[in-house]
VEXNU-691145 format. One record per residue (C-alpha): x, z, y; residue in one letter. Coordinates in steps of 0.05 Angstrom, whole numbers, padded with zeros to 5 digits, always signed. Each point is the difference from the previous one (the first is absolute). Example, Ala and Ser with C-alpha at 12.3 -4.5 7.8 and 13.67 -1.06 7.14 Angstrom:
// residues 2
+00246+00156-00090A
+00027-00013+00069S
END
This chain:
// residues 911
-00736+00870+00551X
+00018+00054-00049X
-00007-00039-00065X
+00059-00005-00047X
+00022-00070-00019X
+00040-00022-00060X
+00059-00046+00015X
+00021-00050-00052X
+00055-00051+00006X
+00073-00014-00014X
+00049+00056+00015X
+00050-00011+00056X
+00075+00003-00007X
+00006+00027+00070X
-00030+00063+00029X
-00020-00034+00065X
-00029-00060-00036X
-00036+00048-00047X
-00031+00037+00059X
-00022-00064+00032X
-00030-00024-00066X
-00036+00067-00007X
-00029-00004+00070X
-00020-00072-00011X
-00039+00018-00063X
-00034+00060+00032X
-00021-00040+00060X
-00025-00055-00045X
-00045+00050-00037X
-00021+00034+00063X
-00019-00064+00034X
-00040-00022-00060X
-00037+00067+00008X
-00010-00010+00074X
-00021-00072-00002X
-00033-00041-00054X
+00057-00048-00010X
-00035-00047-00049X
-00032-00064+00024X
-00066+00032+00024X
-00014-00053+00051X
-00055-00030-00042X
-00035+00066-00012X
-00043+00039+00048X
+00035+00067-00004X
-00025+00029+00066X
-00063+00038-00016X
-00019+00058+00046X
+00047+00059+00003X
+00027-00008-00070X
+00064-00036+00020X
+00045-00004+00060X
+00009-00065+00038X
+00061-00044-00009X
+00024+00019+00069X
-00001+00074-00018X
+00036-00013-00065X
+00052-00042+00035X
+00011+00056+00051X
+00009+00050-00056X
+00051-00044-00035X
+00038-00012+00065X
+00001+00075+00014X
+00026+00012-00070X
+00056-00050+00009X
+00017+00025+00069X
+00020+00069-00027X
+00052-00032-00045X
+00073-00003+00020X
+00016-00061+00043X
+00049-00028-00051X
-00054-00008-00052X
-00059-00022+00042X
+00024-00072+00000X
+00011+00002-00075X
-00070+00027-00012X
-00033-00053+00043X
+00040-00056-00032X
-00016+00025-00070X
-00074+00005+00018X
-00002-00070+00027X
+00033-00029-00061X
-00046+00031-00052X
-00057-00045-00023X
-00064+00032-00028X
-00012-00012-00074X
-00076+00004+00002X
-00056-00019+00047X
-00065+00038+00007X
-00072-00014+00019X
-00062+00043-00003X
-00053-00021-00050X
-00059-00011+00046X
-00067-00038+00000X
-00046+00037-00050X
+00050+00056-00011X
-00003+00020+00073X
-00075+00007-00005X
+00004+00040-00065X
+00052+00049+00025X
-00038+00014+00064X
-00055+00033-00040X
+00036+00019-00065X
+00070+00017-00024X
+00042-00036-00053X
+00015+00041-00062X
+00032-00053-00046X
+00011-00074-00006X
+00024-00048-00053X
+00028-00070+00011X
-00011-00064-00038X
+00029-00067+00018X
-00070-00026+00013X
-00033+00059+00036X
+00005+00074+00020X
-00043+00058-00024X
-00007+00058+00049X
-00030+00069-00018X
-00024+00049+00053X
-00014+00074+00008X
-00075-00015+00002X
+00001-00028-00070X
-00003-00074+00016X
+00043-00057-00028X
+00011-00063+00042X
+00027-00065-00025X
+00041-00034+00055X
+00036-00065+00008X
+00073+00001+00020X
-00020-00003+00074X
-00042+00063-00006X
-00068-00033+00000X
-00054+00034-00043X
-00023-00043-00058X
-00038+00053-00040X
-00021+00073+00007X
-00015+00047-00058X
-00029+00070+00007X
+00030+00043-00055X
-00008+00073+00021X
-00015+00043+00060X
+00070+00031-00005X
+00071-00024+00003X
+00024-00059-00043X
+00064+00024-00034X
+00026-00063-00034X
-00015-00074-00008X
+00032-00040-00057X
-00001-00075-00012X
+00023-00040-00060X
+00050-00057+00010X
-00055-00053+00002X
-00037+00036+00055X
-00066-00006-00038X
-00008+00073-00021X
+00002+00063+00042X
+00004+00074-00016X
-00022+00053+00051X
+00001+00076-00002X
-00024+00050+00052X
+00006+00073+00019X
-00069+00017-00031X
+00024-00021-00070X
-00031-00069-00002X
+00038-00056-00036X
-00022-00072+00001X
+00032-00060-00034X
-00035-00066+00010X
+00011-00075+00006X
-00003-00030+00069X
-00027-00066-00028X
-00034+00024-00064X
-00052+00051-00020X
+00049+00042-00040X
-00002+00072+00025X
+00020+00072-00019X
-00028+00063+00035X
+00020+00071-00013X
-00005+00064+00039X
+00047+00058-00016X
-00008+00073+00018X
+00064+00000+00040X
+00031-00045+00053X
+00033-00062-00029X
+00063-00014+00038X
+00024-00064-00033X
-00024-00060-00038X
+00039-00060-00027X
-00027-00059-00039X
+00042-00039-00049X
+00039-00056+00036X
-00030-00050-00049X
-00069+00030+00001X
-00031-00069+00003X
+00021-00011-00073X
-00047+00024-00054X
+00054+00040-00037X
+00024+00035+00063X
-00064+00035+00021X
+00034+00065+00018X
+00006+00046+00060X
+00024+00070+00014X
-00027+00055+00045X
+00032+00063+00024X
-00026+00066+00023X
+00020+00062-00037X
+00019-00044-00059X
+00020-00072-00011X
-00053-00039-00040X
+00007-00069-00030X
-00065-00040-00009X
-00001-00056-00050X
-00058-00047-00015X
-00020+00000-00073X
-00029-00057-00040X
-00070+00025+00015X
+00012-00006+00076X
+00005+00075+00006X
+00055+00036+00038X
+00041+00048-00041X
+00041+00052+00040X
+00064+00032-00026X
+00042+00053+00034X
+00070-00023+00015X
+00023+00064+00036X
-00025+00066+00027X
+00021+00070+00016X
+00049-00012+00057X
-00047+00000+00059X
-00036-00057+00034X
+00021-00072-00010X
+00023-00023+00069X
+00020-00073-00009X
+00001-00053-00054X
+00029-00070-00003X
-00011-00048-00058X
+00048-00058-00013X
+00000-00042-00063X
-00002+00048-00059X
+00026+00059+00039X
-00040+00053+00038X
+00036+00047+00048X
-00037+00061+00029X
+00018+00060+00041X
-00027+00071-00006X
+00021+00067+00028X
+00061+00003-00045X
+00030-00069+00004X
-00007-00074-00020X
-00016-00024-00070X
+00003-00070-00030X
-00043-00021-00059X
+00005-00061-00045X
-00072-00022-00009X
+00014-00040-00063X
+00034+00056-00039X
-00037+00056+00037X
+00067+00034+00006X
+00023+00037+00062X
+00069-00027+00018X
+00026+00049+00051X
-00014+00057+00048X
+00034-00002+00069X
-00008+00070+00031X
-00009+00005+00075X
+00059+00027+00039X
-00031+00042+00055X
-00053+00045-00031X
-00009+00037+00066X
-00042-00058+00029X
-00074+00001-00014X
-00015-00061-00044X
-00067-00011+00034X
+00031-00002+00069X
+00063-00039-00019X
-00024-00044-00057X
+00045-00041-00044X
+00008-00075+00015X
+00007-00048-00059X
+00015-00074+00000X
+00020-00048-00055X
+00053-00049+00023X
-00008-00040-00064X
-00024+00012-00071X
+00058+00048-00015X
+00021+00030+00067X
-00038+00058+00031X
+00013+00027+00070X
-00018+00073+00011X
-00003+00033+00068X
-00019+00074+00007X
+00015+00044+00058X
+00067-00025+00026X
+00026-00024-00068X
+00002-00072-00025X
+00014-00018-00072X
+00003-00070-00030X
-00012+00002-00075X
+00013-00055-00051X
-00037-00002-00067X
+00047-00021-00056X
-00007-00014-00074X
+00030+00052-00045X
+00049-00024-00053X
-00027+00001-00071X
+00054+00049-00022X
-00023+00051+00052X
-00074-00004-00016X
-00013+00057-00050X
-00062+00035+00028X
+00012-00024+00071X
-00042-00053+00038X
+00025-00071-00005X
+00014+00000+00075X
+00034+00047+00048X
+00009+00005+00076X
+00066-00001+00038X
+00003+00020+00074X
+00045-00055+00030X
-00005+00021+00074X
-00016+00068+00031X
+00006+00022+00072X
-00033+00044+00053X
-00029-00019+00067X
-00007+00040+00064X
-00076-00006+00002X
-00059+00008-00047X
-00019-00062-00039X
-00071-00026+00007X
+00009-00067-00035X
+00050-00047-00034X
+00004-00074-00012X
+00055-00048-00025X
+00031-00054+00044X
+00047-00042-00043X
+00056+00049-00018X
-00018+00047+00057X
-00055+00051+00011X
-00053+00006+00054X
-00014+00074+00012X
-00057+00028+00041X
+00019+00069+00024X
-00039+00058+00031X
+00039+00032+00057X
-00006+00068+00032X
+00035+00020+00064X
+00004+00060+00046X
-00036-00010+00066X
+00044+00012+00061X
-00058+00029+00038X
-00032+00047-00050X
+00061+00007-00046X
-00048-00006-00058X
+00004-00048-00058X
-00046-00060+00008X
-00013-00067-00033X
+00043-00058+00024X
-00011-00073-00009X
+00011-00024-00072X
+00061-00041-00016X
+00008-00063-00040X
+00071-00007-00025X
+00034-00054-00041X
+00051+00034-00045X
+00054-00030-00044X
+00011+00045-00062X
+00072+00013-00017X
+00030+00031-00064X
+00006+00070+00031X
-00036-00007+00067X
-00038-00050+00042X
+00010-00042+00062X
-00053-00006+00054X
-00010-00073+00018X
-00053+00009+00053X
-00046+00055+00026X
-00063-00007+00042X
-00045+00054+00028X
-00073-00021-00004X
-00048+00019+00054X
-00064+00003-00041X
-00065+00027+00028X
-00008+00074-00009X
+00068+00013-00029X
+00001+00069+00033X
-00055+00025-00047X
+00023-00034-00064X
+00033+00034-00060X
+00047-00029-00052X
-00058-00012-00048X
-00038-00040+00052X
+00050-00058-00001X
+00004-00053-00054X
+00043-00061-00010X
-00026-00060-00039X
+00034-00066-00009X
-00016-00071-00020X
+00052-00022-00050X
-00009-00074+00012X
+00011-00001+00075X
+00043+00062+00017X
-00057+00029+00041X
-00001+00076+00010X
-00064+00036+00022X
+00008+00068+00033X
-00066+00037-00008X
-00019+00060+00042X
-00069+00030+00012X
-00010-00035+00068X
+00046-00060-00005X
+00027-00054-00048X
+00064-00035+00019X
+00028-00061-00036X
+00075-00008-00004X
+00031-00064-00024X
+00069-00029-00005X
+00021-00038+00061X
+00002-00075-00013X
+00045-00052+00032X
-00046-00008+00060X
+00006+00075+00013X
+00075-00004-00010X
+00005-00057+00050X
-00044+00038+00049X
+00048+00058-00003X
+00061-00044+00009X
-00031-00034+00060X
-00019+00067+00030X
+00073+00022-00008X
+00023-00067+00029X
+00036-00018-00064X
-00019-00073+00007X
+00055-00027-00044X
-00022+00042-00059X
-00073-00015+00014X
+00014-00074-00001X
+00038+00005-00065X
-00056+00041-00032X
-00052-00050+00023X
+00040-00058-00029X
+00008+00035-00067X
-00074+00018-00004X
-00031-00059+00036X
-00048-00013-00057X
-00027+00072-00001X
-00003+00021+00073X
-00067-00008+00035X
+00006+00028+00070X
+00065-00032+00022X
+00028-00070+00010X
+00074-00014-00005X
-00002-00041+00063X
-00033+00055+00041X
+00052+00050-00023X
+00056-00049+00015X
-00026-00014+00071X
-00005+00075+00012X
+00072+00007-00024X
+00024-00054+00047X
-00036+00033+00059X
+00030+00067-00020X
+00071-00028-00001X
-00011-00034+00067X
-00024+00065+00031X
+00062+00035-00027X
+00044-00054+00031X
+00026-00026-00068X
-00011-00072+00020X
+00048-00032-00048X
-00031+00036-00060X
-00070-00017+00025X
+00019-00073+00005X
+00031+00000-00069X
-00063+00029-00030X
-00041-00056+00031X
+00029-00048-00051X
-00029+00039-00058X
-00064+00025+00032X
-00024-00061+00039X
+00019-00050-00055X
-00030-00068+00014X
-00052+00022+00051X
+00018-00042+00061X
-00051+00033+00045X
+00029+00069-00013X
+00070-00027+00009X
-00016-00029+00068X
-00036+00064+00021X
+00060+00042-00019X
+00048-00047+00037X
-00040+00006+00064X
-00002+00076-00010X
+00076+00001-00006X
+00004-00044+00063X
-00042+00050+00039X
+00049+00056-00016X
+00061-00044+00013X
+00023-00003-00073X
-00004-00074-00018X
+00073+00002-00021X
-00016+00052-00053X
-00052-00043-00035X
+00037-00066+00008X
+00041+00007-00063X
-00061+00011-00043X
-00047-00054+00025X
-00024-00045-00057X
+00034-00068-00003X
-00036-00030-00059X
-00070+00014-00028X
-00027+00020+00048X
+00025-00033+00063X
-00025+00028+00066X
-00018-00038+00062X
+00061-00033+00034X
-00015+00041+00063X
+00017+00064-00038X
+00070-00025-00018X
+00012-00030+00069X
-00020+00066+00032X
+00052+00037-00043X
+00054-00051+00014X
-00013+00004+00075X
+00006+00076-00004X
+00070-00007-00032X
+00021-00056+00047X
-00013+00044+00060X
+00042+00059-00025X
+00040-00015-00063X
+00034-00067-00010X
+00031+00020-00066X
-00067+00023-00028X
-00031-00065+00024X
+00054-00040-00035X
-00010+00038-00064X
-00075-00013+00000X
+00010-00074+00013X
+00048-00002-00059X
-00045+00039-00047X
-00068-00029+00019X
-00021-00069-00025X
-00007-00049+00058X
-00073-00015-00014X
-00023+00071+00019X
+00001-00015+00074X
-00002-00057+00050X
+00073-00022-00001X
-00004-00041+00064X
-00025+00060+00040X
+00056+00045-00026X
+00053-00054+00013X
-00023-00007+00072X
+00002+00075+00011X
+00071+00004-00028X
+00022-00059+00044X
-00028+00037+00060X
+00040+00062-00018X
+00064-00042-00009X
-00007-00025+00071X
+00013+00072+00021X
+00056+00011-00051X
+00027-00068-00024X
+00059+00029-00038X
-00040+00050-00042X
+00023-00016-00071X
-00058+00036-00033X
-00052-00041+00037X
+00039-00064-00013X
+00004+00015-00074X
-00074+00015-00002X
-00016-00064+00038X
+00039-00039-00051X
-00042+00031-00056X
-00063-00017+00038X
+00023-00072+00007X
+00013+00000-00074X
-00071+00023-00015X
-00024-00055+00047X
+00043-00051-00038X
+00041-00015+00063X
+00064+00005-00041X
+00044-00037+00050X
-00011+00051+00054X
+00009+00057-00050X
+00066-00030-00024X
+00027-00006+00071X
-00015+00073+00013X
+00031+00023-00065X
+00063-00039+00013X
+00004+00026+00071X
-00007+00071-00028X
+00046-00016-00059X
-00054+00032-00043X
+00010+00006-00075X
-00071-00025-00014X
+00020-00070+00024X
+00022-00020-00070X
-00064+00027-00031X
-00040-00040+00051X
+00038-00064-00016X
-00009+00008-00075X
-00072+00022+00003X
-00023-00057+00045X
+00051-00053-00020X
+00028-00008+00070X
+00064-00036-00021X
-00017-00061+00042X
-00002+00046+00061X
+00069+00030-00011X
+00041-00064-00008X
+00027+00009+00071X
+00004+00076-00006X
+00048+00005-00058X
+00057+00028+00043X
-00045+00055+00027X
-00024+00019-00070X
+00070+00002-00031X
+00029+00036+00060X
-00057+00053-00005X
+00007+00015-00074X
+00049-00045-00036X
-00014+00030-00068X
-00076-00011+00001X
+00004-00065+00039X
+00050-00034-00047X
-00038+00023-00061X
-00064-00028+00029X
+00033-00067+00017X
+00032-00007-00068X
-00066+00017-00035X
-00035-00055+00039X
+00050-00057-00002X
-00057-00048-00013X
-00029+00017+00068X
+00064+00005+00041X
+00058-00039-00029X
+00071+00025-00007X
+00025-00054+00047X
-00050+00021+00053X
+00022+00073-00004X
+00074-00018+00003X
-00013-00045+00059X
-00038+00054+00038X
+00056+00050-00013X
+00055-00047+00021X
+00014+00038+00064X
-00001+00068-00035X
+00053-00009-00054X
-00002+00074-00020X
-00074-00008-00016X
+00013-00067-00033X
+00050+00034-00045X
-00051+00053-00021X
-00050-00054-00019X
+00050-00044-00038X
+00031+00060-00035X
-00068+00022-00028X
-00016-00072-00018X
+00066-00004-00039X
-00015+00066-00035X
-00067-00027-00024X
+00025-00069-00021X
+00072-00024+00001X
-00021-00073+00005X
-00058-00004+00049X
+00042+00004+00063X
+00061-00037-00028X
+00004-00046+00061X
+00014+00062+00042X
+00054+00030-00044X
+00056-00029+00042X
-00032+00030+00062X
-00009+00066-00036X
+00076+00007-00011X
+00009+00008+00075X
-00060+00045+00006X
+00025+00046-00055X
+00069+00001+00030X
-00028+00018+00068X
-00057+00049-00017X
+00006+00023-00072X
+00070-00004-00029X
-00015+00048-00059X
-00049-00051-00027X
+00046-00060+00011X
+00039+00006-00065X
-00064+00010-00043X
-00029-00061+00035X
+00062-00042-00016X
-00003+00022-00072X
-00075-00015-00009X
-00005-00064+00040X
+00015-00066-00034X
-00014-00042+00062X
+00047+00026+00054X
+00063-00043+00014X
+00061+00039-00023X
+00048-00033+00049X
-00045+00018+00059X
-00008+00070-00026X
+00076+00007-00009X
+00012-00026+00070X
-00049+00051+00030X
+00031+00057-00040X
+00070-00021+00020X
-00020+00001+00073X
-00026+00071-00008X
+00054+00021-00049X
-00051+00021-00054X
+00051+00010-00056X
-00047+00020-00056X
-00045-00059+00013X
+00061-00047+00004X
+00026+00027-00067X
-00068-00015-00032X
-00004-00070+00032X
+00072-00017-00021X
-00013+00022-00072X
-00065-00039-00001X
+00037-00062+00026X
+00050+00008-00057X
+00058+00026+00042X
+00007+00066-00037X
+00074+00008+00015X
-00012-00003+00075X
-00057+00049-00008X
+00045+00048-00039X
+00055-00008+00051X
-00049+00017+00056X
-00021+00063-00037X
+00071+00022-00009X
+00025-00018+00070X
-00061+00011+00043X
-00036+00056-00035X
+00061+00030-00035X
-00048+00025-00053X
+00029-00001-00070X
-00065+00025-00032X
-00039-00057+00031X
+00054-00049-00021X
-00002+00025-00072X
-00077-00003+00002X
+00005-00072+00026X
+00049-00019-00056X
-00047+00031-00051X
-00058-00040+00026X
+00039-00066-00002X
+00032+00016-00068X
+00058-00048+00014X
+00069+00014-00029X
+00035-00035+00058X
-00035+00046+00049X
+00024+00060-00038X
+00071-00029+00002X
-00005-00010+00076X
-00026+00070+00007X
+00058+00029-00040X
+00051-00040+00039X
-00029+00022+00067X
-00003+00073-00022X
+00068+00006-00035X
+00036+00025+00063X
-00058+00044+00023X
-00001+00067-00037X
-00072+00018+00019X
-00024-00068-00025X
+00038+00011-00065X
-00035+00067-00010X
-00067-00034+00010X
+00017-00055-00050X
+00024+00049-00052X
-00065+00039+00006X
-00045-00061-00008X
+00037-00057-00033X
+00001+00028-00071X
-00064-00032-00025X
+00014-00069+00029X
+00075-00013-00002X
+00054+00027-00044X
+00031+00058+00041X
+00069-00017-00030X
+00003-00063+00044X
-00005+00044+00062X
+00044+00057-00024X
+00058-00048-00018X
+00000-00027+00071X
+00005+00067+00034X
+00070+00008+00030X
+00042+00057-00024X
+00003+00058+00048X
-00065-00018+00036X
-00042+00061+00016X
-00072-00011-00021X
-00052+00052+00019X
-00034+00034-00059X
+00038-00044-00049X
-00005+00052-00056X
-00076+00006+00008X
-00007-00075+00001X
+00041-00008-00064X
-00040+00056-00034X
-00064-00036+00020X
+00025-00065-00030X
+00016+00035-00065X
-00068+00035+00001X
-00036-00066+00013X
+00038-00033-00057X
-00015+00059-00046X
-00074-00004+00021X
-00001-00075-00017X
+00029+00014-00069X
-00051+00055-00013X
-00057-00045+00023X
+00022-00055-00047X
+00006+00048-00058X
-00068+00030+00016X
-00032-00068+00004X
+00032-00020-00065X
-00028+00062-00035X
-00069-00012+00028X
+00002-00073-00022X
+00021+00019-00071X
-00052+00055-00004X
-00056-00047+00025X
+00021-00054-00048X
+00000+00047-00059X
-00068+00029+00020X
-00031-00070+00006X
+00031-00021-00066X
-00031+00061-00035X
-00067-00014+00033X
+00003-00073-00023X
+00018+00022-00070X
-00058+00049-00003X
-00047-00053+00025X
+00023-00051-00051X
-00007+00051-00056X
-00074+00010+00014X
-00051-00034-00044X
-00046-00055+00025X
-00073-00003-00022X
-00019-00064-00035X
-00074-00012-00018X
-00051-00055-00008X
-00007-00010+00076X
+00072-00023+00008X
+00016-00074-00005X
+00061-00042-00014X
+00028-00024+00067X
+00019-00066-00032X
-00060-00022-00042X
-00051+00046+00036X
-00031+00020-00067X
-00010+00074-00019X
+00066+00033-00015X
-00027+00033-00063X
-00032-00042-00055X
-00074+00009-00014X
+00016+00011-00073X
+00041+00063-00003X
+00020-00014-00072X
+00041-00061+00020X
+00074+00008+00018X
+00020-00010+00073X
+00061+00007+00045X
-00004+00018+00074X
+00054+00007+00053X
-00013+00047+00060X
+00046+00000+00061X
+00014+00057+00048X
-00038-00038+00053X
-00061+00009-00047X
-00008-00074-00013X
-00016-00013-00074X
+00012-00061-00044X
-00011-00021-00072X
+00067-00006-00034X
-00012-00073-00015X
-00019-00013+00073X
+00069+00020+00027X
+00057-00050+00002X
+00055+00011-00050X
+00057+00041+00033X
+00067-00034+00007X
+00057+00019-00045X
+00044+00015+00061X
-00046+00057+00024X
-00040+00040-00050X
-00041+00031+00057X
-00069-00027+00011X
-00033+00000+00070X
-00072-00007+00025X
-00011-00072+00020X
-00051+00019+00054X
+00043+00051+00036X
+00062-00043-00006X
-00038-00059+00032X
-00024+00043+00057X
+00069+00029+00013X
-00026+00070-00008X
+00056+00017-00046X
+00004-00012-00074X
-00038+00046-00045X
+00034+00009-00067X
-00043+00010-00061X
-00012+00073-00014X
-00045-00004-00061X
-00011-00046-00057X
-00062+00013-00040X
-00007-00028-00070X
-00050+00008-00055X
END
């Protein structure tokens, strides 16, 4: 293969990666040359000696890859397998096959309703989209050069090599005939020819003529252009006509009859008759030009009014321009991309002469300064070895994205691959997950595939790969509520010994499978995995299987291993499902299992645990005691205390929690609790003595004396009123001056302070403690005067300084409080004064609080006198009692009566 291929793609940042990328692209292009990589399965592309078989092509591709370095062969194969074709192909057959066996195609035009095919023998065939002949028209004995249709498909224009031009209605008698003295290469009817004011068409030979129908039904020709050689191509869109001659491409505005632009051809060395220009309108303003190897995309724009002068109102801007490796035979738009039909020449390895290769159909993405090849397919059309560039044509149907590749002996239809094709490719590449997702997204549009079939194929694929867990997980989504499929898959997993894999994903609600299915899975686990069996019993509802059968099987296994805790726990759960709660409770208690409390609560088994209280509390005292206290109405306090009589440590736990919840409920056991606290929980004894109002103090003191609990005895003595004995015990037993001082502060008894001073007067450390803490309760002078002269007292100076600082702090606090009090009083006085100085609105709606008549007289001319108090009560002057001579102040009778504070009169209104 001596052809040269262009390589487009992203540059590599690494030389090795760049080399691999280069090789990958070359192989991709070479393989597309060797083998028709499009979806040609639906087409019969195996006629005679014109093409090689798939086996030969495959061998060629394999030989090509085999010569590559080993390190890139894997990369090439992987890249090839991951690339999905963009188009699919099929040969247009039926009537077309019959036509091309006897004749050769010269041109074709496409309408959404039908096709019009012209041949070298001067015939025009109307075909349906399947290639069946619907009408035949004999035009000329020589080649048909061009067929043109209007947008409605009701009028057709035809020109031939002998100079004949015909424009006629397919469904009307309207017709135009003309024979010129030179070959007419092109004809184009107005897109809106069906309309009476658009009866226009153009023809092209040595000059471009525009024919217009006059009011007398005569056709008037006018020359649009001449003098630059033969007109080779013309395309009419809207009000714009684009044509190509030997010099370049021109665009004319039919309305203004002004030529907008001239786009010269780039390579003038190519013969324009052998390498003709390809034109295609993408829309009403965008023209695509392909000539030789050059592609230009031109946009017609409106010229600004300020730039008009003598210029046309429109101009053309080339927005994309790039070159291809091969000669262009046809162009068509595909969204924002281009479909390019290319004529390829290559050098034969045998003869070393240039020969015709198969044409290529490429999808190209235009870029600002270059282009990117999206896909490339080599088309094995009949007789490609004898074809020239001018023999190929590309037509497209705008409505359906269909592309027709026309050659003298073959017509191939290319179309975008739909979701069915995409899914076919994914399944072929064993990408079942993506195929399933694509089918779900497009389930309303796909026709060939069913989601269920794809899903089942995916499950089988995963099983074959040994990914049993993933296969089982996918069953949930794929099988859905189909019980028959579920049961079929379960038996399939059983055959390969993978019931455990599917067990976690079996449906448990809607749908529910036959009990035998679940029992079969449970038996599989019971034979090999006790923990897995226990988990399934815990997770599965008990109504999925025959509980009695499973219980019996578990009992049989326990005969072999009676101490197996997993089986015992599972048996208890099975008994629970079977509502044999007594047996389940016995097993849970034997196992000391945490679920025993949940079982009791859930099924209200309190009557069954009245004789098992010790076992429960001994197992988990926290949960057991909470449960018993929460259900006192079912198991009384007395019953619990009685059952725990022989386990005093547990009895204490129960009574302690009971006391924490309610100090009065267990009052009859408070005396007993003194001993229990003293024995098992001394830290909580003192709080209990403080909070309890029902324990006998003498009994408590006796128990504390027996155990020498000094702190508790101090509290009890103080509570019994014997504070002096309590203080003495603190001083003598605890020898803790701080605690003694704290005790004296709590009692706030002067005699206690006196006793404390007398006891401490000959003990220097105690004197230091008193000096540091006595200042705010007793006058320190009383203590200081009693200190003997010459006695050494630790930190005496610091203690005296502290006394002075405390005294100074007290003085400062008093002064500060006094200042705050004075400031607040002054602020409130000012506020009250401002409030009393404000006016009060008096109008007709106000009434006298004494006589309840309007406060203002109805006759404003009469004199009146009104008194208004700060409390906003109002009175007529004559309705108020006469003030006493002793106090000239007058107060509101209502507020004074309600003890809300007297409101003195603030306003007296007179007129």
